[in-house]
C-alpha positions in Angstrom: 6.2 -34.8 -58.7 2.2 -35.9 -59.5 0.7 -36.6 -56.2 0.8 -39.8 -54.7 -2.7 -40.5 -53.4 -6.4 -39.6 -53.8 -6.7 -36.9 -51.2 -3.4 -35.1 -52.4 -4.8 -35.3 -55.9 -7.9 -33.6 -54.7 -5.9 -31.0 -52.9 -3.7 -30.1 -55.9 -6.8 -30.2 -58.3 -8.7 -27.5 -56.2 -9.3 -24.2 -56.9 -7.8 -21.4 -55.0 -10.3 -18.7 -52.9 -9.5 -15.3 -53.1 -10.9 -13.1 -50.1 -11.5 -9.8 -50.2 -9.2 -7.2 -48.2 -6.8 -9.8 -47.1 -3.6 -9.2 -46.0 -4.5 -5.1 -46.1 -3.3 -3.2 -43.3 -6.1 -0.9 -42.4 -5.3 2.3 -40.2 -7.4 3.2 -37.2 -7.5 6.3 -34.9 -6.0 5.3 -31.6 -9.1 7.1 -29.8 -11.4 4.7 -31.5 -8.8 1.6 -30.2 -9.0 2.8 -26.9 -12.6 3.7 -26.9 -13.5 -0.2 -28.5 -11.2 -2.0 -26.5 -9.5 -0.6 -23.8 -12.3 1.9 -22.5 -14.5 -1.8 -21.4 -11.5 -3.1 -20.2 -11.1 0.0 -17.8 -14.3 0.2 -16.5 -15.2 -3.6 -16.0 -11.9 -3.5 -13.6 -13.3 -0.4 -12.1 -17.1 -1.5 -11.4 -16.7 -5.2 -10.9 -13.4 -5.8 -9.4 -11.3 -3.4 -7.7 -13.4 -0.5 -6.0 -15.8 -1.4 -2.9 -19.4 -0.5 -3.3 -21.4 1.4 -0.5 -22.5 -2.2 1.5 -18.5 -2.7 2.0 -17.4 -4.8 -0.7 -16.1 -5.6 -3.6 -18.1 -8.5 -6.1 -15.6 -11.0 -5.0 -16.3 -10.7 -1.3 -20.0 -10.4 -2.1 -20.2 -13.8 -4.2 -18.4 -15.6 -1.6 -20.1 -14.7 1.2 -23.8 -15.2 -0.5 -22.4 -18.7 -1.6 -21.7 -19.3 2.0 -25.1 -17.9 3.1 -27.0 -20.3 0.5 -25.3 -22.8 2.0 -26.5 -22.8 5.6 -23.0 -21.8 6.9 -24.5 -19.1 9.0 -25.3 -21.7 11.7 -24.3 -25.1 12.3 -21.2 -26.8 12.0 -18.0 -25.7 9.7 -17.3 -27.2 5.9 -14.3 -27.8 4.1 -12.8 -24.9 2.4 -12.6 -26.6 -0.7 -16.5 -27.1 -0.4 -17.2 -23.2 -0.4 -14.6 -22.3 -3.2 -16.2 -25.3 -5.7 -19.7 -23.6 -5.0 -18.6 -20.3 -5.3 -17.6 -20.6 -8.8 -21.0 -21.2 -10.1 -21.0 -17.0 -9.5 -17.0 -16.3 -9.8 -15.5 -18.1 -12.6 -12.1 -16.6 -11.9 -10.4 -20.1 -10.8 -10.0 -21.6 -7.4 -7.0 -20.0 -6.0 -8.2 -16.2 -6.3 -11.3 -17.3 -4.7 -10.1 -19.4 -1.7 -7.2 -16.6 -1.2 -9.8 -13.9 -1.3 -11.4 -15.9 1.4 -8.5 -16.1 3.2 -8.1 -12.3 3.6 -11.5 -12.6 5.2 -10.9 -15.1 7.9 -10.4 -14.4 11.3 -7.2 -16.6 11.4 -5.8 -14.1 8.8 -6.2 -11.6 11.5 -6.8 -8.5 8.4 -10.4 -7.8 9.4 -11.4 -5.7 12.7 -14.6 -7.8 12.7 -13.7 -11.2 10.4 -16.6 -12.2 8.2 -15.7 -16.0 7.7 -15.0 -18.0 11.0 -12.2 -20.2 10.5 -10.1 -23.5 11.7 -7.0 -24.3 10.7 -3.8 -22.3 9.1 -5.0 -19.3 7.3 -1.3 -17.2 7.4 -1.3 -13.8 9.1 -1.7 -10.6 7.6 1.4 -9.0 9.4 3.6 -11.9 7.8 5.1 -11.9 4.3 6.2 -15.5 4.5 3.6 -17.2 6.5 1.8 -19.1 4.1 -2.2 -20.3 4.5 -2.6 -24.4 4.1 -4.4 -25.5 1.2 -8.3 -25.1 0.8 -9.0 -29.4 1.7 -7.2 -29.1 5.0 -9.0 -25.7 6.5 -12.6 -25.1 7.5 -15.0 -22.2 7.2 -18.5 -20.9 8.4 -19.7 -17.4 8.6 -19.4 -15.6 11.4 -21.8 -14.5 13.6 -22.0 -10.9 12.8 -22.9 -12.0 8.8 -26.4 -11.9 10.5 -26.3 -8.1 10.1 -24.8 -8.3 7.0 -28.0 -10.9 5.3 -30.9 -9.3 7.5 -33.7 -9.4 5.7 -32.4 -10.2 2.5 -35.4 -12.6 1.4 -37.5 -10.0 1.7 -36.3 -8.1 -1.5 -34.3 -5.2 0.1 -32.3 -5.5 -2.4 -32.2 -6.1 -6.3 -30.9 -9.3 -7.7 -29.0 -10.3 -11.1 -28.3 -13.2 -13.4 -25.1 -14.8 -12.8 -22.4 -15.3 -15.6 -24.4 -18.1 -17.2 -27.9 -17.5 -16.0 -28.3 -20.6 -14.1 -29.0 -18.8 -10.6 -29.3 -15.1 -9.2 -27.3 -12.9 -6.8 -27.7 -10.0 -5.0 -26.4 -6.7 -6.4 -25.4 -5.4 -2.9 -25.7 -6.9 0.7 -28.6 -5.0 2.9 -25.5 -4.5 5.6 -27.1 -3.3 8.8 -24.3 -1.5 9.8 -22.0 0.8 7.6 -19.2 -1.9 7.3 -17.6 0.3 4.1 -15.7 1.9 7.3 -16.0 -0.7 9.8 -13.2 -2.8 7.5 -9.8 -1.7 5.7 -10.7 -2.1 2.0 -8.0 -1.4 -0.4 -7.9 -1.9 -4.4 -6.2 -0.8 -7.4 -8.4 -0.1 -10.5 -7.3 1.1 -14.0 -6.7 5.1 -13.6 -8.0 5.0 -9.8 -7.1 3.2 -6.8 -9.4 2.9 -3.0 -7.8 2.7 0.5 -10.2 2.6 2.9 -9.0 2.8 6.6 -11.0 0.7 9.6 -12.7 2.0 12.4 -14.1 0.9 15.8 -18.1 -0.8 15.1 -18.8 1.1 18.3 -17.8 4.3 17.3 -18.8 3.9 13.8 -22.2 3.3 14.5 -22.4 5.9 17.2 -21.5 8.6 14.6 -24.0 7.4 12.1 -26.7 7.8 14.6 -25.8 11.5 15.3 -25.4 12.1 11.9 -29.1 11.2 11.1 -29.9 13.7 14.2 -27.8 16.7 13.1 -25.6 16.6 9.5 -23.4 18.9 10.5 -22.0 17.5 13.6 -18.2 17.7 14.1 -16.9 14.4 13.2 -13.6 14.5 15.8 -15.2 14.0 19.2 -17.4 11.2 18.2 -15.0 9.4 15.5 -11.6 9.1 17.7 -9.8 7.7 15.2 -8.9 5.0 12.9 -8.8 1.4 14.4 -6.5 -1.3 13.0 -6.8 -5.4 13.7 -3.1 -5.3 14.6 -3.2 -2.6 17.2 -0.8 0.1 17.3 -0.6 3.3 18.3 -2.3 5.9 15.8 -0.4 9.5 16.0 -3.1 11.6 16.5 -3.1 14.8 14.2 -6.4 17.1 14.2 -6.0 18.7 10.8 -5.4 15.7 8.8 -8.0 13.2 10.8 -10.2 16.4 9.8 -9.3 16.4 6.2 -10.0 12.3 6.2 -13.2 12.7 7.8 -14.2 15.7 4.8 -12.4 15.0 1.5 -11.7 11.0 2.4 -8.3 11.9 1.5 -5.2 11.8 3.9 -2.1 10.3 5.7 -2.5 8.7 9.1 0.9 7.8 10.5 0.7 4.3 12.9 3.4 3.4 15.3 4.5 -0.1 16.6 3.7 -1.2 20.6 6.6 -2.1 22.5 7.4 -3.3 25.8 11.1 -3.0 27.6 12.4 -5.5 29.8 12.7 -4.2 33.3 16.3 -4.9 33.6 16.9 -2.8 29.8 18.0 -6.5 28.5 15.7 -6.7 25.2 12.8 -4.8 23.9 9.6 -7.1 22.8 7.3 -5.4 19.4 3.7 -6.8 20.1 1.8 -4.9 17.7 3.3 -3.4 14.2 1.5 -0.9 11.9 -0.8 -2.3 9.1 0.9 -1.6 6.4 4.3 -3.7 6.8 5.1 -7.1 7.8 7.1 -8.6 10.6 10.3 -10.0 7.9 10.1 -6.0 6.2 10.9 -4.8 9.9 13.4 -7.1 10.5 15.3 -7.4 7.0 15.6 -3.3 7.6 16.7 -3.5 11.3 19.4 -6.2 10.0 20.7 -4.1 6.9 21.0 -0.9 9.7 23.2 -2.9 12.1 25.0 -4.3 8.8 26.2 -1.0 7.7 26.9 0.6 11.6 23.9 2.5 11.7 22.8 0.9 14.7 25.3 -0.6 17.1 22.9 -1.0 20.0 21.6 -4.0 19.0 22.7 -7.8 19.6 20.3 -10.0 17.9 16.6 -9.9 16.5 14.4 -12.7 16.2 11.3 -13.6 15.6 9.0 -15.0 18.5 5.5 -15.2 17.0 3.4 -18.1 18.0 -0.1 -19.1 18.9 -0.2 -16.3 21.5 0.2 -13.6 18.7 3.0 -11.4 17.2 6.2 -11.0 18.8 9.7 -9.2 17.8 12.4 -9.8 20.4 15.4 -7.2 19.9 18.5 -7.9 22.3 20.3 -5.0 23.3 24.1 -4.6 24.1 24.8 -3.6 27.5 24.4 -0.1 28.3 22.1 0.6 25.6 19.2 2.8 26.0 16.0 0.9 24.7 13.6 3.6 24.4 16.2 5.9 22.6 16.6 3.3 20.5 13.4 2.6 19.7 12.6 6.2 18.8 15.4 6.2 16.2 14.0 2.6 14.9 10.7 4.5 14.5 12.9 7.1 12.0 14.7 4.2 10.2 12.4 1.2 9.8 8.8 0.8 9.0 7.7 0.4 12.7 6.5 3.8 12.2 4.6 3.8 8.7 1.7 6.0 7.2 -1.7 4.6 6.0 -2.9 6.6 2.5 -6.5 7.5 2.8 -8.3 7.3 -0.4 -12.0 6.7 0.3 -12.7 5.9 -3.2 -16.5 4.5 -3.3 -19.0 2.9 -5.9 -22.2 4.8 -5.2 -25.1 4.2 -7.9 -22.4 2.5 -10.1 -20.3 5.6 -10.2 -16.9 6.0 -8.5 -16.8 8.8 -5.6 -14.3 9.9 -3.2 -16.2 10.8 0.0 -14.8 11.8 3.3 -16.4 9.9 6.4 -19.4 12.6 6.6 -20.1 11.7 2.8 -19.9 7.8 3.3 -22.1 7.5 6.0 -24.4 10.2 4.5 -24.6 7.7 1.5 -24.6 4.6 3.3 -27.8 6.2 5.3 -29.5 6.6 2.1 -28.8 2.8 1.0 -29.8 1.8 4.4 -33.0 3.8 4.3 -33.9 2.4 1.0 -33.4 -1.3 2.3 -35.9 -0.7 5.3 -38.5 0.8 3.0 -38.1 -1.7 0.9 -38.3 -4.6 3.5 -41.5 -2.6 5.3 -43.4 -2.3 1.5 -42.8 -6.2 1.6 -43.9 -7.0 5.0 -47.0 -4.5 4.7 -47.9 -6.5 1.4 -47.7 -9.5 3.3 -50.1 -8.5 6.4 -52.7 -7.1 3.5 -52.4 -10.2 1.9 -53.0 -12.2 5.3 -55.8 -9.6 6.4 -57.6 -10.3 3.1 -57.2 -14.1 3.7 -58.6 -13.5 7.1 -61.1 -11.1 5.9 -62.5 -14.2 3.6 -62.8 -16.5 6.5 -64.8 -13.9 8.8 -67.7 -14.5 6.3 -67.4 -18.0 6.6 -68.3 -17.4 10.4 -71.4 -16.3 9.8 -72.6 -19.6 8.6 -70.2 -22.5 8.8 -73.2 -25.0 8.2 -73.6 -23.3 4.4 -69.9 -23.6 4.0 -69.8 -27.4 4.8 -73.1 -27.5 3.1 -71.7 -26.0 -0.4 -68.6 -28.2 -0.4 -70.7 -31.3 0.2 -73.5 -30.6 -2.3 -70.6 -30.0 -5.0 -70.5 -32.8 -7.7 -67.1 -31.7 -9.2 -64.2 -30.3 -7.4 -63.4 -27.5 -9.9 -66.6 -26.4 -9.0 -66.0 -25.7 -5.0 -64.5 -22.7 -5.5 -66.7 -20.7 -7.6 -69.6 -22.3 -5.5 -68.1 -20.6 -2.5 -67.5 -17.3 -4.1 -71.3 -17.3 -5.0 -72.4 -18.3 -1.6 -70.2 -15.9 0.9 -69.4 -13.0 -1.7 -65.8 -13.6 -1.5 -63.5 -13.4 -4.5 -61.0 -16.4 -5.6 -58.1 -16.3 -3.5 -60.5 -16.0 -0.2 -62.2 -18.9 -1.9 -59.0 -21.0 -2.2 -57.8 -20.5 1.0 -61.3 -21.3 2.6 -61.2 -24.7 0.4 -57.8 -25.6 1.8 -59.1 -25.8 5.4 -58.9 -29.2 6.8 -62.0 -30.6 8.0 -61.2 -30.8 11.1 -60.5 -27.2 11.8 -64.3 -26.4 10.5 -65.5 -25.6 13.6 -66.4 -22.0 15.4 -63.3 -22.1 17.8 -60.6 -22.6 14.9 -62.4 -19.8 12.9 -62.7 -17.2 15.9 -59.1 -17.7 16.9 -57.9 -17.2 13.3 -60.5 -13.9 12.7 -59.1 -12.4 16.5 -55.7 -11.7 14.1 -57.7 -9.2 12.4 -57.4 -6.4 14.8 -53.5 -7.0 15.3 -53.1 -6.9 11.5 -54.8 -3.7 11.0 -52.4 -2.2 14.2 -49.7 -3.5 12.2 -50.5 -2.6 8.8 -51.5 1.2 9.7 -48.0 1.0 11.8 -46.1 0.2 8.5 -48.1 3.0 6.5 -47.4 5.3 9.1 -43.3 4.3 9.2 -43.1 4.3 5.6 -44.6 7.7 5.3 -42.3 9.1 7.6 -38.7 9.0 7.0 -37.8 10.1 10.8 -39.5 7.0 11.8 -37.1 5.0 9.4 -34.8 7.1 10.7 -35.4 5.8 14.7 -35.5 2.4 13.2 -32.2 2.4 11.2 -30.7 4.0 15.0 -32.6 1.2 17.2 -30.8 -1.4 14.6 -27.5 0.5 15.4 -27.8 0.4 19.0 -28.4 -3.3 19.0 -25.6 -4.4 16.9 -23.3 -2.1 19.1 -24.5 -4.1 22.2 -23.9 -7.4 20.5 -20.7 -6.9 18.8 -19.2 -3.7 19.7 -15.7 -4.3 20.9 -13.1 -2.0 23.0 -10.3 0.2 20.5 -7.2 -2.0 19.6 -5.3 1.1 18.3 -4.3 3.4 21.0 -4.5 7.0 20.1 -1.3 8.7 20.8 -2.1 12.6 21.5 1.2 14.1 22.5 3.4 13.2 19.7 7.0 14.9 19.6 8.5 15.3 16.7 12.0 14.0 16.4 14.0 16.4 14.5 17.9 15.5 15.5 19.7 14.0 12.7 20.4 10.6 12.8 24.5 11.4 12.3 24.4 12.4 16.0 24.0 9.1 17.1 27.4 8.0 15.3 30.8 7.9 17.4 33.2 10.4 15.4 36.4 8.3 16.5 39.5 9.4 14.3 40.1 7.1 11.0 42.7 6.9 8.5 41.3 6.3 5.2 42.9 4.5 2.0 42.1 4.3 -1.4 43.5 2.4 -4.0 44.0 2.8 -7.4 41.4 -0.2 -8.2 38.7 0.7 -6.2 39.4 -0.7 -2.9 38.5 1.1 0.3 40.1 0.8 3.9 39.1 2.5 7.4 41.6 2.0 9.8 41.7 3.3 13.4 44.9 5.1 15.0 45.2 2.2 17.5 45.1 -0.7 14.7 47.0 1.7 12.4 50.3 2.1 14.6 50.3 -2.0 15.0 49.9 -2.5 11.7 52.8 -3.5 9.3 52.7 -2.7 5.0 49.3 -2.2 3.5 48.2 -5.2 1.6 47.6 -4.6 -1.8 46.7 -6.5 -5.0 50.0 -7.1 -7.1 48.9 -4.6 -9.7 47.3 -2.3 -7.5 48.8 1.2 -5.8 47.4 3.6 -2.9 46.2 6.8 -4.7 45.0 8.7 -1.8 45.2 8.5 2.1 43.2 11.0 3.9 43.0 11.4 7.9 39.3 12.3 9.1 36.6 10.8 11.3 34.2 8.3 11.6 30.9 10.7 11.0 32.1 12.4 7.7 30.3 12.0 4.7 32.0 10.3 1.5 32.0 11.5 -2.3 33.3 8.9 -4.9 33.3 10.2 -8.2 33.7 8.3 -11.6 35.1 8.1 -14.6 30.8 8.1 -15.9 30.5 12.2 -14.6 28.9 9.9 -11.3 29.3 10.5 -7.8 28.4 8.0 -5.4 27.6 9.1 -1.5 28.2 7.3 1.3 29.6 8.0 5.0 32.5 6.6 6.4 30.7 4.7 9.5 28.9 2.5 6.8 32.1 0.7 6.3 34.0 -1.7 9.0 36.8 -0.8 10.8 39.4 -2.4 8.9 43.4 -3.6 9.1 46.2 -3.3 7.3 46.5 -7.2 6.5 43.3 -7.1 4.6 42.6 -6.2 0.9 39.2 -3.7 2.1 36.0 -3.3 0.8 35.6 -3.2 -3.1 33.9 0.1 -3.9 32.3 -0.5 -7.1 30.4 -3.9 -5.9 29.5 -2.3 -2.6 28.4 1.1 -3.9 26.9 -0.6 -7.3 28.6 0.9 -9.6 27.6 0.5 -13.3 29.2 -2.2 -15.4 32.7 -1.1 -16.6 32.2 2.2 -14.7 36.3 3.6 -12.7 36.9 5.4 -9.6 38.6 8.9 -10.3 38.5 10.7 -6.8 37.2 10.2 -3.3 36.4 13.7 -1.5 35.9 13.8 2.3 33.2 15.8 3.3 33.4 17.0 6.7 31.1 19.9 6.8 31.1 20.5 2.8 32.8 23.5 3.0 35.5 24.3 0.3 34.9 23.9 -3.4 36.1 21.0 -6.0 38.6 22.3 -9.0 37.8 20.8 -11.9 40.9 20.8 -14.5 39.5 19.6 -18.2 42.2 18.7 -21.3 40.8 21.6 -23.4 42.5 23.9 -20.7 39.3 25.0 -19.2 39.2 24.9 -15.3 35.6 24.7 -13.0 35.6 25.6 -9.7 32.0 24.1 -8.0 31.2 24.7 -4.3 31.5 21.4 -2.4 28.1 22.1 -0.4 26.3 22.0 -3.8 26.2 17.6 -3.4 24.4 18.0 -0.1 21.5 16.4 -0.8 18.1 16.6 2.0 17.3 13.0 1.4 19.6 10.3 1.3 20.4 9.7 -2.2 23.3 7.2 -2.9 23.8 8.0 -6.5 24.1 11.5 -8.3 24.1 11.7 -12.2 26.3 14.8 -14.3 28.7 15.5 -11.3 30.7 17.4 -13.2 31.1 18.2 -17.4 31.0 15.1 -19.8 31.8 17.6 -23.0 35.5 17.2 -22.2 38.1 14.7 -20.9 38.6 15.1 -17.0 42.0 15.4 -16.1 42.4 16.1 -12.5 40.2 17.2 -9.8 40.8 18.8 -5.9 39.0 19.6 -3.0 40.1 22.8 -1.9 39.4 24.7 0.9 41.5 27.9 0.4 42.6 29.0 -2.9 46.0 27.4 -3.9 48.4 27.1 -7.2 48.1 24.7 -9.7 50.4 23.6 -12.2 49.3 22.4 -15.7 51.6 20.8 -18.3 50.0 20.8 -21.9 51.0 18.3 -24.5 53.4 20.4 -26.0 55.7 20.6 -23.0 54.5 24.2 -21.5 53.6 24.8 -17.9 51.4 27.3 -16.3 50.7 28.4 -12.7 47.0 28.6 -12.3 45.9 30.9 -9.2 42.4 29.4 -8.2 41.0 32.7 -6.9 41.0 33.8 -10.7 38.6 31.1 -11.3 35.0 32.2 -10.5 33.1 29.6 -7.9 30.2 28.3 -9.8 26.6 25.9 -8.5 26.1 24.6 -11.6 27.7 20.3 -11.2 28.0 20.7 -15.3 29.6 23.8 -16.0 33.3 23.6 -17.8 34.0 27.2 -15.9 37.0 29.3 -17.5 39.5 29.4 -20.1 42.8 28.9 -17.9 45.2 27.8 -20.6 45.1 28.6 -24.2 46.2 25.8 -26.7 46.8 25.3 -30.0 45.0 23.1 -32.4 45.5 19.6 -31.4 47.2 20.6 -28.2 45.5 19.3 -24.5 46.2 19.6 -21.1 47.7 16.1 -19.7 48.5 16.7 -16.4 47.6 19.2 -13.3 49.1 19.1 -9.8 49.1 21.2 -6.3 51.9 23.6 -6.5 54.4 23.3 -3.6 56.9 26.1 -2.6 60.5 25.2 -3.9 58.8 23.2 -7.3 60.2 26.0 -9.5 63.4 27.9 -9.4 61.6 30.7 -10.7 57.8 30.2 -10.5 57.0 34.0 -11.5 57.9 33.0 -15.2 55.0 30.5 -15.2 52.1 32.8 -13.6 50.0 35.2 -16.0 48.7 38.4 -14.8 45.3 37.5 -16.3 43.6 34.0 -17.6 44.2 32.7 -20.1 47.6 32.3 -20.4 49.8 30.5 -23.2 52.0 29.2 -20.3 56.0 28.6 -21.0 58.3 25.9 -21.6 60.0 24.8 -18.3 63.6 26.4 -17.6 66.3 24.4 -17.7 66.7 24.4 -13.8 63.1 23.5 -13.0 63.5 20.3 -15.3 66.7 19.1 -13.4 66.4 17.3 -10.0 63.5 15.8 -8.4 61.3 19.2 -8.8 58.6 17.9 -10.4 56.8 14.5 -10.1 53.8 13.5 -12.7 
């Protein structure tokens, strides 16, 4: 069909352009791709996002605080958070929500920092709550906390370097000239590419005093000086000298932190007021509710969150007669009420990530602060010398004020005033400019004498500055004096108490479970019941689904463990105490749903493990028998699922839990029977073993049934026994197939 319009005609008649190499797939070494594409990204995350620098801040923190500083929020009234967020986007183009969330964590209202940098008003959420959301930025107000005066001290005296922002419209500091070791004062956690950082907070007073001591004695023992971390949420730090020494020297280690609680005098309830920094109130409540539902904790009647404006409070109501201290001891082991804080003091020093201990960090901070102080002194020295130079010129004018007035008055053009003053008094251009700018009313001897009296003071100041710059010890004393002033102004008592006498709880949790007698019922379709003897005596017929039937009935106790073997060669572990006491009139717990079976997975056998004694006997269709110790299924950890519970190379016919050797009747598809003495089967520890061949089979034949032998089943049992394994078995005698001796 011909083109309909002029544009189509041009397109139809246009020539095709061939692009050289188009459509070709070029191979490239993966190492080149990683180097060219992935490494720049990884380095950007490490250096510009996730890892804090020696001033204690990540770039996102620093940009927010510097923006607030330039907005004049160190003093005066608060402003809307939205204003700060908008201004910060000039330095941080990563979206307003990311900026606001970062500012929330810096605020006093969020309670995430030991010393907050942002003085906040409004709802900023809580660090200890997972569900308490902060208000939008248009509703909250912020300003800089007074301690930020120490972060920005002398920043306008060229104490740190400045760089252009992302669009080169303004400049921002590379670091903040923090006058105290903020890197150790507030917690700082970040995950980069291939590395991470996790720095715990310490008390301001202890850190500053430790820094002063290390300036005098770099090899000083830190343990007596820096007692332990101090978390904003308080809690109890479990003292471990070896772990703390490792953290102080290497920057790595795990510290245990425990919640603080108060027990009602009458023993009716427990109030938890401080929790570890690594968890939340909701996580603790969820775990306690789970323990109560599964029957592991029975002393709790109710639990509720009573947190309000006065602070965190988690209340646990106790049942009558419950021991609150003993319950908390168990909850410390079973819930996040006691948790660990993993330390990894990874910090950027000079643009390079380094894992340093407390000693190394304080040494690096001292060197950084020395550089800031040196640059400040050089700035002050330059200003003083410039001022002295001006006053020297003014001093020469003092010799003949009338001459200076005459030179100015007799000069025809204004541009000639400065050169004529330079010639008349032998001063340079800068001095002459200063003299020329003096107001006429100040051109008197009293004013000039007053100004020239500053010369001696400036000379002493310059000499002192030069002496300080030439002696590191004097600069260290200056830094120490600043730290003492900061401690006096901002120091606070410890929030986290230290628990020195830590008693290790080694008693197993199972001892707390009452071991009363129960009867266990298991059905073919996977329903499980636990019924007490009292309830069983008053019960009638067991309620089952129409197509279901009981396959196992076991008398046991509430403290036993349960192993549920499935047709997928897996075993699911549980305990009797995790199931509620039931009745005959209910269907019971559906195990595939309760234990989380895989789709289509079916239950084969339940084993009750009281002391994990005895062994399991597996009979396979190929005539092999394997005997595995039951103790091999016992695990030190609370694993719920074990794979490769038995061999999957052949179909499993039957399995038995035996505590002593028995005889088992094997029946083949050919109708032959064999009495297998389990004592002839060696015990193995490997779950997936097929054991030994017990019954020889012809091609196409298989073992179809296996049952424990009962006395009287056979008239002549010797007919089916063999001296050595394997055996072929015998066809059953006529007298053994009559009546009701065998039941398959």
